[in-house]
Each structure stands twice: as C-alpha cells, then as structure tokens.
C-alpha positions in Angstrom: 25.8 9.1 -2.5 28.2 12.1 -2.0 31.6 11.2 -3.2 34.2 10.3 -0.5 37.0 11.3 -2.8 38.8 14.4 -1.5 38.2 17.0 -4.3 40.4 19.8 -2.9 43.0 20.5 -0.2 41.3 23.8 0.4 39.1 23.9 3.5 35.4 24.4 2.7 33.5 26.3 5.3 29.9 25.6 6.0 27.9 28.0 8.2 24.8 26.6 9.8 22.6 29.4 11.4 20.1 28.1 13.9 20.5 25.3 16.4 17.0 24.0 16.3 15.5 20.5 16.6 16.6 19.2 13.2 20.0 20.8 13.2 21.6 18.0 15.3 21.2 15.3 12.7 22.3 17.7 10.0 25.5 18.4 11.9 26.1 14.7 12.5 25.8 14.0 8.8 28.1 16.8 7.7 30.7 15.9 10.4 30.8 12.3 9.0 31.6 13.8 5.6 34.1 16.4 6.9 37.4 14.6 6.5 36.8 13.4 2.9 35.4 16.7 1.8 37.7 19.1 3.8 34.8 20.6 5.7 34.9 23.1 8.6 31.5 23.5 10.1 30.3 26.4 12.2 27.0 26.4 14.1 25.7 29.9 14.9 22.9 30.6 17.3 21.6 33.5 19.4 22.0 31.2 22.4 25.6 30.1 22.4 24.9 27.1 24.7 22.5 25.7 22.1 25.2 25.8 19.4 27.8 24.4 21.8 25.6 21.4 22.7 25.4 20.4 19.0 29.0 21.0 18.3 30.2 18.9 21.3 31.9 15.7 20.2 32.2 16.7 16.6 35.9 17.4 15.9 35.3 19.5 12.7 32.5 21.6 14.2 32.7 24.9 16.2 30.0 27.0 17.8 29.6 30.8 17.8 27.1 33.2 19.2 25.2 35.1 16.5 22.2 37.4 16.6 21.1 37.6 13.0 19.8 41.2 13.6 23.4 42.2 14.4 24.2 43.2 10.8 28.0 43.5 11.3 28.3 40.1 13.0 25.9 38.4 10.5 27.8 39.7 7.4 31.2 38.8 8.8 30.0 35.2 9.5 28.5 34.9 6.0 31.7 36.3 4.3 33.8 33.6 6.0 31.5 30.8 4.7 31.6 29.0 1.4 27.9 28.0 1.7 25.2 29.0 4.2 22.5 26.7 5.7 19.7 28.7 7.4 17.8 26.6 10.0 16.1 29.8 11.3 12.4 30.3 11.5 11.2 31.0 7.9 10.5 34.7 8.4 14.2 35.3 9.2 15.7 33.7 6.1 15.5 36.8 4.0 18.0 38.6 6.3 20.6 35.9 5.6 19.6 35.6 1.9 20.3 39.2 1.0 23.8 39.0 2.5 24.4 35.8 0.6 23.6 37.6 -2.7 25.9 40.5 -1.7 28.8 38.2 -0.8 28.1 35.6 -3.5 27.4 32.6 -1.3 24.9 29.8 -2.1 22.3 29.1 0.5 20.0 26.2 1.6 16.8 26.3 3.7 14.0 23.8 4.5 11.3 26.4 4.3 8.7 27.4 1.6 9.9 30.0 -0.9 8.6 33.4 0.3 7.8 36.3 -2.1 10.8 38.1 -0.7 13.1 35.1 -1.4 11.6 34.6 -4.9 12.3 38.3 -5.7 16.0 37.6 -5.3 16.0 35.1 -8.2 17.4 37.4 -10.9 20.3 38.4 -8.8 20.9 34.8 -7.6 21.1 33.7 -11.2 23.2 36.6 -12.3 25.8 35.6 -9.6 25.5 31.9 -10.6 24.4 31.0 -7.0 22.1 28.1 -5.9 19.5 29.1 -3.4 17.9 25.7 -2.6 14.7 25.9 -0.5 11.9 23.5 0.5 14.4 20.6 0.9 13.3 19.2 4.3 10.5 16.7 4.8 7.3 18.5 3.8 8.2 20.5 1.9 11.2 18.6 0.6 11.1 14.8 0.5 7.5 15.1 -0.7 8.6 17.2 -3.7 11.4 14.9 -4.6 9.6 11.6 -4.2 6.6 12.9 -6.1 8.6 14.3 -9.0 10.6 11.1 -9.3 7.4 9.1 -10.1 5.7 11.9 -12.1 8.8 12.3 -14.4 9.0 8.5 -14.8 5.3 8.3 -15.8 5.7 11.1 -18.3 9.0 9.9 -19.7 7.3 6.5 -20.4 4.5 8.2 -22.3 1.9 8.4 -19.5 -0.5 11.3 -18.9 -1.1 12.3 -15.3 -4.8 12.3 -14.2 -4.5 12.2 -10.4 -2.0 13.2 -7.8 -2.7 13.1 -4.0 0.0 13.5 -1.4 -0.3 13.2 2.4 2.4 13.6 5.1 2.1 13.3 8.9 4.4 13.5 11.9 3.0 11.0 14.5 3.9 9.0 17.5 5.3 5.5 16.8 2.9 2.7 17.9 5.3 1.5 20.7 5.1 5.0 22.3 1.4 5.6 21.6 0.1 6.0 25.2 -3.0 8.3 24.8 -6.5 8.1 23.3 -5.6 10.7 20.7 -2.9 8.5 19.2 -0.8 11.6 18.9 2.2 13.4 20.5 4.1 16.6 19.4 7.0 15.7 17.1 7.5 19.3 15.9 6.5 22.8 16.8 3.3 22.5 18.9 2.2 26.0 17.9 2.0 24.9 14.3 -0.2 22.0 15.2 -2.6 24.1 17.2 -2.9 26.7 14.4 -3.0 24.1 11.5 -5.5 25.0 8.8 -6.0 28.6 9.8 -5.4 31.7 7.7 -7.2 30.5 4.6 -9.6 28.1 3.0 -8.3 24.7 1.8 -8.4 24.6 -2.0 -8.0 21.6 -4.3 -9.4 20.1 -7.4 -11.1 16.7 -7.4 -12.4 14.8 -10.4 -12.4 18.1 -12.4 -14.3 20.1 -9.8 -12.8 22.8 -7.6 -13.4 22.2 -3.9 -13.1 24.6 -1.0 -13.2 23.8 2.7 -13.4 26.6 5.2 -11.5 26.2 8.5 -14.6 25.5 10.6 -15.3 22.4 8.4 -11.7 21.3 7.7 -11.5 18.6 10.3 -14.8 17.0 9.4 -13.8 16.5 5.7 -11.3 13.7 5.9 -10.4 10.6 3.8 -9.0 7.3 5.0 -5.6 5.8 4.1 -4.4 2.3 4.6 -0.7 1.6 4.8 0.4 -2.0 4.7 1.9 -3.1 8.0 1.0 0.2 9.7 -2.8 0.3 9.7 -5.3 2.9 9.0 -4.9 6.7 8.9 -6.9 9.7 8.0 -6.0 12.8 6.0 -7.4 16.4 6.0 -6.7 18.9 3.3 -3.8 21.3 3.4 -4.4 25.0 2.7 -3.7 25.4 -1.0 -3.1 22.4 -3.1 -3.7 24.3 -6.4 -0.4 26.1 -6.1 1.3 22.8 -6.9 -0.2 22.4 -10.4 2.4 24.7 -12.0 5.2 23.6 -9.7 4.8 19.9 -10.7 3.8 20.7 -14.3 0.2 19.4 -13.7 -1.8 22.4 -14.9 -4.4 20.2 -16.6 -4.7 17.4 -14.0 -8.3 16.6 -12.9 -7.4 15.7 -9.3 -4.8 17.3 -7.2 -5.0 17.1 -3.4 -2.4 17.6 -0.6 -3.2 16.7 3.0 -2.0 16.0 6.5 -2.0 12.6 8.1 -3.3 11.7 11.5 -4.6 8.5 13.1 -8.3 7.8 12.6 -10.4 9.8 15.1 -8.0 12.6 15.7 -9.7 15.1 13.4 -13.2 14.5 14.7 -12.0 15.2 18.2 -9.9 18.2 17.2 -13.0 19.7 15.6 -14.4 20.2 19.1 -11.6 22.7 19.9 -12.3 24.5 16.7 -16.1 24.8 17.4 -15.4 26.0 21.0 -13.0 28.7 19.7 -10.0 27.3 21.7 -7.7 27.4 18.6 -8.2 31.2 18.1 -4.9 33.1 18.1 -6.3 36.6 17.3 -7.0 38.0 20.7 -5.6 37.9 24.3 -7.5 36.5 27.3 -7.6 38.2 30.7 -6.1 36.6 33.8 -4.4 33.7 32.2 -1.5 33.9 34.7 -3.8 32.5 37.4 -6.4 30.8 35.3 -7.1 27.1 35.8 -7.6 24.6 33.1 -11.2 24.3 34.2 -11.7 28.1 34.1 -10.2 28.2 30.6 -12.7 25.6 29.4 -15.6 27.4 31.0 -14.7 30.6 29.1 -16.2 29.2 25.9 -19.4 27.8 27.4 -22.7 29.6 28.3 -23.3 30.8 31.9 -25.4 28.6 34.2 -25.9 29.0 37.9 -26.5 25.3 38.3 -24.9 23.2 35.5 -21.3 22.0 35.9 -18.7 22.8 33.3 -18.7 19.2 32.2 -22.5 19.2 31.7 -22.4 22.5 29.8 -19.7 21.3 27.4 -21.5 18.0 26.7 -24.7 19.8 26.0 -23.0 22.4 23.8 -21.1 19.9 21.7 -23.8 17.2 21.8 -21.4 14.6 23.3 -22.8 11.6 25.1 -21.0 10.6 28.3 -20.1 7.2 26.9 -18.7 8.7 23.7 -14.9 8.2 23.1 -14.8 11.9 22.4 -15.7 12.6 26.0 -12.9 10.3 27.2 -10.4 12.1 25.1 -11.4 15.5 26.6 -11.2 14.0 30.1 -7.7 12.6 29.4 -6.4 16.1 28.7 -7.4 17.3 32.2 -9.5 20.2 30.7 -11.7 20.3 33.8 -8.9 20.3 36.4 -9.4 23.3 38.8 -5.9 22.9 40.3 -3.7 23.1 37.1 -2.9 26.6 36.2 -2.2 28.1 32.7 0.4 30.4 34.1 0.9 32.4 30.9 0.7 36.2 30.6 -1.9 37.7 28.3 -2.2 34.5 26.4 -4.4 33.8 23.4 -6.9 30.9 23.5 -4.5 29.0 21.1 -1.5 29.6 23.4 -3.5 28.3 26.4 -4.7 25.2 24.6 -1.1 24.5 23.5 0.1 24.7 27.1 -2.6 22.2 28.2 -1.8 19.8 25.3 2.0 19.9 26.0 1.2 18.4 29.4 0.0 15.2 27.7 1.5 15.2 24.3 5.2 15.9 24.8 7.6 13.1 23.8 9.2 11.4 26.8 13.0 10.7 26.6 12.6 7.2 25.2 9.5 7.9 23.0 9.8 7.3 19.3 8.1 9.4 16.7 7.0 8.2 13.2 6.9 10.0 9.8 4.3 8.8 7.4 4.1 9.9 3.7 1.6 8.6 1.1 1.4 9.5 -2.6 -1.2 8.5 -5.2 -0.4 8.8 -8.9 -3.2 8.2 -11.4 -2.3 8.2 -15.1 -3.4 7.1 -18.6 -1.1 5.2 -20.9 -2.0 3.4 -24.2 -5.7 4.1 -23.5 -5.6 2.4 -20.1 -5.9 4.1 -16.7 -3.4 3.0 -14.1 -2.4 4.0 -10.6 0.7 3.8 -8.4 0.6 4.3 -4.7 3.9 5.0 -2.9 4.3 5.0 0.9 7.2 5.8 3.3 7.3 5.2 7.0 10.3 6.2 9.1 10.6 5.6 12.9 12.7 7.8 15.3 15.2 6.6 17.8 14.2 8.6 20.9 13.0 12.1 22.0 16.1 13.9 20.6 17.0 11.7 17.6 13.6 11.9 16.0 12.4 10.8 12.6 11.2 14.3 12.1 14.6 15.8 12.7 16.2 13.1 10.5 13.9 13.7 7.5 14.2 17.5 7.7 17.9 17.7 8.6 19.4 15.1 6.3 18.1 16.4 2.9 19.2 19.9 3.8 22.7 18.6 4.6 22.9 16.4 1.5 21.8 19.3 -0.8 24.3 21.7 0.8 27.2 19.3 0.3 26.3 18.7 -3.3 26.0 22.4 -4.0 29.4 22.9 -2.3 31.0 20.1 -4.4 29.5 21.5 -7.7 27.2 18.4 -8.1 24.2 20.7 -8.1 24.9 23.7 -10.3 21.7 25.0 -11.8 21.5 28.6 -10.5 18.5 30.4 -9.0 16.0 30.4 -6.2 14.5 27.0 -6.4 13.0 23.9 -4.9 14.1 20.3 -5.4 12.1 19.2 -8.4 14.8 18.4 -11.0 16.5 15.1 -11.5 19.9 16.8 -10.8 18.7 17.3 -7.2 16.2 14.5 -6.4 17.8 11.4 -7.9 21.0 11.4 -5.8 19.5 12.7 -2.6 16.6 10.2 -2.6 19.1 7.4 -3.3 21.3 8.4 -0.4 18.3 8.9 1.9 17.6 5.2 1.5 20.7 4.5 3.5 19.0 6.2 6.5 15.7 4.3 6.2 13.9 6.8 4.1 12.5 4.3 1.6 9.4 4.5 -0.6 7.5 1.3 -1.3 5.5 1.4 -4.6 2.3 -0.5 -5.4 0.4 -0.8 -8.6 -3.3 -0.6 -7.7 -6.6 -0.3 -9.6 -7.2 3.3 -10.8 -9.6 5.0 -8.4 -9.8 8.4 -10.0 -11.9 10.4 -12.4 -13.1 8.5 -15.5 -15.0 10.8 -17.9 -16.5 7.8 -19.6 -18.3 6.7 -16.5 -19.9 10.0 -15.3 
C-alpha cells in the first residue's frame, strides 16, 4: 500500500489529461491520498464540463480546459506538473509523451506501447524518467498477475510449459436482461470491431495456429469459474508477441483470449458473415435508413420473400433456433426505428442498433472476469495452476471496468511520484518492483485472484 507518511512539505502536482470513463475512479483514489502525499490534482479535458464534473466534491482537484493539439497550452500544463497521467485515446499519447521528455516529466498510460512511444526509450532513460504504459486492466492487471505467478514458478525451479490468459468485460448476473448475456461496459466501437485488422496468432502444443477473422468467433474454448458458471473465450489478435515480453520464448502453448458468456460468439459470427461489422466503406442514405432496411442491405433481392425469410435462408437458421430469438431481440427487422447517422459504415450502423439494447442502465452492474492457466514442469512432474479474478461494479458510472483500469494507473503514478518505482525507461508493469505492491493494494478494492492447483492439461511429448 502507498505510504501514508507525508514525505515532503512541497506540493506535488499531478496532471491528468482526459476525463473519460475510467478517470473518475482514478481521481477518487488520488484525492483520498492527497493530504498525506501533498497532492494537487488537475484534470484537463477538451470539454471543460467533463473535467469539472469529475473534480466536483474533491477538495484537492481542479479542472481546466485543454486541447492537446494546442501546443502552447499543452506544454504549459505539462511544465507545471510533477507527473503526467494520459487518459487520452491511445493515438494521442505521443503528443504528450514528447513534451514529457522535453520537460523531464514521468508519465503513465493504460495503453499498449506504440512504436512511436517505444522510440522515446533512449531519451526517457537518459533523463531518468519512468514512462509506465499498459497499466490498466487488459493490458495491465493481466500482465502483473501473470508475471507474479510466472516469476514464482521460475524462482522455485519450475519450467513453464503452458500459459493461457483470458479477460472479459461483461454484465453482472443480476443485471443480465437479454438473450446475448452481454451489455457494453467499455467503448462499443471496440466491441464491434474486435478481431479485425489481422489474423489471430498463437502457439498450441508446439504448433503454430492462425485464425482468420471470418472464422474467429467459431473457434472458441470453454472456461469454468467456480461460483460464476461457464464462459467461452475467443483468441486475441497476436498472442505470440507476449513470448518475449514474459520471457516465454520456448513455451509450447501460449494463448490469449477474450471472455464472453457461452453462445455469444456463435451469434456474433452471424454479423461477421453478413458483413455488418465492416468499417471500411460508407453506406448511402443512413440518415433515413430503418433497421429493417439496413438488415436487408446484406441479403439477396427477392420480389416475394420477406427480410426475415431471406436472412434465415442465407444463414441457415431455423425459426425455433435461439440464434433467431437473439436477432429478433435486437429489433433488426423494425421498419420504424431509424439509424439516423450520416454516411455511416456498416459497423457504425450495427453499433447504433446494439446500443439500443446493450447500454448499461443507471443501476446496472458490470463484471470483469480474468482467467489465467499456468502449466509447468518441476522435478520431472507436470503441474498446473489456474488463477481467476471476478470483480463486480456498483452501477452504471462506478463500473468494475473503470475501477480495474483507473486504480492501477493511479497507484503506479503515485509510486513513481514518491520514488517507489524508479527503474527508468518506456515500460510495462512486469517487474516485481511494480506488480508486487500494486497487486497487494488492489486486493483492498476487491481485485483478488484465487489460485487452484489442477491436473496438468497441456502438451506432453511423451504421450503424442
């Protein structure tokens, strides 16, 4: 836990850029530590009212308007800070990062390390700065919780044979009110576009595997979490990149995936087959297009068959199939509901339709689920540890997603500020210096991993 001993009488200024969904819980955490750490917190956002809303009620927090493309204003704000937290969309971090190097300020983000960010590493190290990235949920808590177990296995003389990791943002059971068992807990656009832009790559039992996008949602595996039921996982885009990150270059099985409730992926595959998730071109007339007309765009012409009949024939869905009920539930065939978007892509239209049904209501609770599998060999015996974490949100605004993204960012920033994390460079949270204290403190907020020793279920070369 971060020390509550006042280390200095000098005010420490934290600049948080971006008043997004996870910034609220980040601010609440930092405000709770402000008195004992002499913190002054500034939230900066292009829309001043967004920043003011988060600052309200927090005595040590102020709000300012900031357009990050206003170079003079951006640089002035960064110069006045002791550390910068960027909660901007990932593509904008680099604008902030370059100034942080210039003015010698450490920086924290929850986003994947981009090539542009990585290129700053020599300068960041030269200036003895810490640029901590990938310190949210996924990436973030997944890295830290994985490395904690992997390091323990290796420190105890074990050799890693298998690592599988799955994460999902879902709706909590008490708020699960639709046949898809799903509601948006994060950016809906990312959900609609999931899996696009590349083939899923992983290694399984010593063999490289590749799943193209058009087959991704039909290649799933089942996961059982005690007390929470059955889930399914589909492969993330590139699991192989994590071999070197985790020091698992020779591991026979490495697989990272996304968690959904059982049946979601099979139904989502229908949208992929129809072409509704395509974001590469614009449709005509979407301002006045009905949901029914949108659905009909992807079906063959018939002077007699209804849209419903054409879709069932095209996708080979029986009328008594649960898949059909799921499509009906989304109002896809409603001639009165209008898309109302200008020059929208198919993916944007689909997102609009889904938001009708899958938006969290004020009292709805979300649920984060994470599941790791660690297979290893020690003293000639193969063993396996499974670790699971489930975290439930409070309501529509205080979500588990915001909690598990915002808290690790805040905890890392405060530790960097207080010189408890000192290793310089552009990095992610895979060292004991970072993950041990943060994972321990996260337990106070219900982010707890339960570990189970199970029978090894991985690759055994003696039993081919």
